[in-house]
C-alpha positions as CSV (number, residue, x, y, z in Angstrom):
1,X,-9.7,-19.2,-4.2
2,X,-10.5,-15.5,-5.4
3,X,-11.1,-12.1,-3.7
4,X,-12.3,-9.3,-5.9
5,X,-10.9,-6.2,-4.0
6,X,-12.1,-2.8,-4.8
7,X,-11.0,0.3,-3.0
8,X,-13.9,2.4,-1.6
9,X,-14.9,5.7,-0.1
10,X,-17.8,4.1,1.4
11,X,-19.7,0.8,1.4
12,X,-23.3,-0.1,2.6
13,X,-24.6,-3.7,2.7
14,X,-28.3,-4.2,2.9
15,X,-30.3,-7.5,3.6
16,X,-34.3,-7.5,2.7
17,X,-33.9,-3.7,2.1
18,X,-32.5,-3.1,5.6
19,X,-29.0,-1.9,6.6
20,X,-27.0,-4.4,7.8
21,X,-23.6,-3.1,7.9
22,X,-21.5,-0.3,6.5
23,X,-17.6,0.8,6.0
24,X,-16.0,4.1,5.7
25,X,-12.7,4.4,3.6
26,X,-11.4,1.0,2.7
27,X,-11.9,-2.0,0.8
28,X,-14.8,-4.1,-0.4
29,X,-13.6,-7.7,-0.9
30,X,-16.0,-10.2,-2.8
31,X,-14.7,-13.6,-1.6
32,X,-15.3,-16.8,-3.6
33,X,-13.9,-20.7,-3.0
34,X,-13.8,-23.3,-5.3
35,X,-13.6,-27.2,-4.8
36,X,-10.1,-28.0,-3.4
37,X,-9.4,-24.5,-1.7
38,X,-8.2,-24.7,2.0
39,X,-7.0,-23.0,4.9
40,X,-3.6,-22.2,3.4
41,X,-5.4,-20.2,0.5
42,X,-7.2,-18.3,3.4
43,X,-4.0,-17.3,4.8
44,X,-2.3,-16.1,1.6
45,X,-5.4,-14.1,0.6
46,X,-6.1,-12.4,4.1
47,X,-2.3,-11.3,4.4
48,X,-2.3,-10.1,0.5
49,X,-5.6,-8.2,1.3
50,X,-4.4,-6.3,4.5
51,X,-0.8,-5.8,3.0
52,X,-1.6,-4.9,-0.6
53,X,-0.3,-1.4,-1.1
54,X,-3.3,0.1,-3.2
55,X,-3.8,3.4,-1.0
56,X,-1.9,6.5,-2.1
57,X,1.1,8.2,-0.2
58,X,1.6,11.8,0.1
59,X,2.9,11.7,-3.8
60,X,0.0,10.3,-4.9
61,X,1.7,6.7,-5.4
62,X,-0.2,3.4,-4.6
63,X,2.4,2.7,-1.5
64,X,0.1,2.2,1.4
65,X,-1.7,-1.0,2.4
66,X,-5.0,-1.1,4.3
67,X,-2.9,-1.9,7.3
68,X,-1.0,1.4,6.9
69,X,-4.0,3.6,6.5
70,X,-6.2,1.6,9.1
71,X,-9.0,1.0,6.3
72,X,-12.3,-0.7,7.1
73,X,-12.8,-3.9,5.2
74,X,-16.2,-5.2,3.9
75,X,-16.1,-9.0,3.1
76,X,-18.8,-10.4,1.3
77,X,-19.2,-14.1,0.0
78,X,-19.8,-14.3,-3.8
79,X,-19.6,-17.8,-5.3
80,X,-20.4,-16.2,-8.6
81,X,-16.9,-15.3,-8.9
82,X,-16.4,-19.0,-10.1
83,X,-19.1,-18.7,-12.8
84,X,-18.0,-20.5,-15.9
85,X,-19.3,-18.6,-19.1
86,X,-17.3,-20.3,-21.7
87,X,-20.5,-22.6,-22.9
88,X,-23.9,-20.9,-23.7
89,X,-25.4,-18.2,-22.1
90,X,-26.1,-19.6,-18.4
91,X,-23.3,-19.4,-16.2
92,X,-22.0,-22.8,-14.7
93,X,-20.9,-23.0,-11.2
94,X,-19.5,-26.3,-11.1
95,X,-16.0,-25.0,-9.9
96,X,-17.7,-23.5,-7.0
97,X,-17.3,-25.0,-3.5
98,X,-20.2,-26.7,-1.7
99,X,-21.9,-24.4,0.8
100,X,-20.8,-25.9,4.0
101,X,-17.2,-25.9,3.4
102,X,-17.3,-22.5,1.6
103,X,-19.2,-20.7,4.8
104,X,-16.5,-22.4,6.8
105,X,-13.5,-21.0,4.8
106,X,-15.5,-17.7,4.7
107,X,-15.6,-17.3,8.2
108,X,-11.9,-18.3,8.6
109,X,-10.8,-15.9,5.9
110,X,-12.8,-13.1,7.8
111,X,-11.3,-14.1,11.1
112,X,-7.8,-14.0,9.7
113,X,-8.5,-10.6,8.3
114,X,-9.9,-9.2,11.4
115,X,-6.6,-10.8,13.4
116,X,-4.8,-7.8,11.6
117,X,-6.9,-5.3,14.1
118,X,-8.6,-3.6,11.2
119,X,-12.4,-2.8,11.2
120,X,-14.0,-5.8,9.2
121,X,-17.7,-6.0,8.6
122,X,-19.2,-9.0,6.7
123,X,-22.3,-10.0,5.0
124,X,-24.6,-12.8,5.6
125,X,-23.3,-16.2,3.8
126,X,-26.0,-17.3,1.4
127,X,-28.2,-14.5,1.8
128,X,-29.3,-12.0,-1.2
129,X,-27.7,-8.8,-0.6
130,X,-27.6,-5.4,-1.8
131,X,-24.3,-3.5,-1.9
132,X,-23.8,0.4,-2.5
133,X,-20.4,1.6,-2.6
134,X,-18.0,4.3,-4.1
135,X,-15.3,2.5,-6.0
136,X,-12.4,5.1,-5.3
137,X,-10.0,5.6,-8.0
138,X,-11.5,3.4,-9.7
139,X,-9.2,0.4,-8.0
140,X,-10.2,-3.2,-8.6
141,X,-7.9,-5.9,-8.2
142,X,-8.5,-9.5,-8.5
143,X,-6.4,-11.7,-6.0
144,X,-6.3,-15.6,-6.5
145,X,-4.6,-18.3,-4.8
146,X,-4.5,-22.1,-6.0
147,X,-4.1,-24.7,-3.5
């Protein structure tokens, strides 16, 4: 399981050109699952996401977590995180989890993050979405957990 996490000043998500959701200062997490992932990985990544110390303290050091700064979090499903580009020019997605189970784990992950009490916004699983955001720092971190 993977989450590509970006620290943001703001984020807006659009579906069919219409605003769907937005967040202020916080995190944008692009979330992907692969065959074999399960609930243990959801728990691990949700805890890591909420508690990862990537927000600056008063001395300018990354010492505060999303929980510490009451960040808003946008979570978007992204099966392309498991693109295999080793052969040819077209990515293969053979490692990406099949949609029914992937959607279940996406919902579970968002519930686990939301259990922290932080504001969580989500995209729509399987929809074509446009995201506008300002990556603050820039800070981009890949979180992974293998079952």
